[in-house]
C-alpha angles and dihedrals in degrees: 000000000000130000112268124225091272089063092234109108091177096054108141093008116146133165127198088208134060110283118207093206107032126053121220091260090058097253122128116258110245095240092052099041098095094048094045093049089050091049093051089062088067138062100246094215092054092042091052092049093048092048090049090052091049092052093045092049089055088060095245114157134171119184112220127201091260093055099257107138098186118112104231115206123189107230089214107082121216108237118207114193123233095252093045091050093049089057093042094048093052092046095047092048089052091047095051091048089052091049091048090052089050094052090046090052093048090058094034135038096341094218087161088067096041091053093050098245098121126015115240092234089063092057096041093049096048111123094230097042112122111200092193089065093064111120095014122119126202122223113290090358093280107150094158109052095169126018124193108199118184111215129193138172124239123222091280094050096255115148117243133179108238098184142357113221109192109145104062106347113186124211109072089106098026106055100045089052093046090047092051093047092049093048091050091055094046092048096208117186115252094255091057099045119112127256112299120252095189090125093062096102091048091051090052090050089054091051093050092046129208122332131040132332133200113243123190115214138187095251124144122294115269119199086359095298144084125234091035125196091221092058092048095046096045089051090048090051091053095047105034102023113180091007092066122104124200127197120183111197137183115310146115123273132013104290110139097030096097091040094051089048090054090052092047091051088051088057093254123137125259135194135181129200109249124247095247094064098033118103089201115017096195102105097040091047093049091052093047092047089051090057090243100124129085095192144347125230139178118261093256093059099049097086092052090048090054091048096052102027 
């Protein structure tokens, strides 16, 4: 989109839904004015293509359900005003704390069942429920380290939570990079740039707590895959030594054999899934043949072994 001769690129524009940038009378909302004026200096098609190239050149991928692995970024940023964000921030913090309390109760006292709020069968039949976690408590009581909450507006502009993503929410690496790439293309002056998120990495460190963390990188493929179990286990052996545990489960190939051997040589403990319960016995067999395994166990016993090892 480029500005026409009249100078009004939004002439005739109308939306049947709430628009974060444009008011019903066609005027720009104050909080979005700077971004929209910067956008109108560009051809949106060319801007979108350039931004897509920037993201692709950074090596960012996101596999969708239809097989597309490109990370698509809308060149039109969504601007949330200061007052709106203050309300949203407080509400989302409260929501995540409530969700964290719910997960803690599911694996703890289950007061939510005792008080008749949620039937026990609903919890026990949930796809992501892990019975072996019952009675365990994470450091500092933090069950939800990262929450990805999708927020939308209704027709009147009220904020709503569309979805809570708590298991493996994506975005902690994606959206800061997309934000930086978009801002670089728009070239906003410092006084008009959005609130800084420079403290994001420090916040993540606080959530993880003291000690070591596992980081996945874009290194070369090992054993034909990435991430590779060997890379992870060898690193664990070097960092944690005799405190490291290795489990090699059903799978094709030999990934995990060298890693489990490294942990065993560091006086850590190692386990392989037995042949009877393995769908493909390749990886466990390779680890056993390499002399890397202390014992083998059926699938149903592995969680208990990890808990008491």
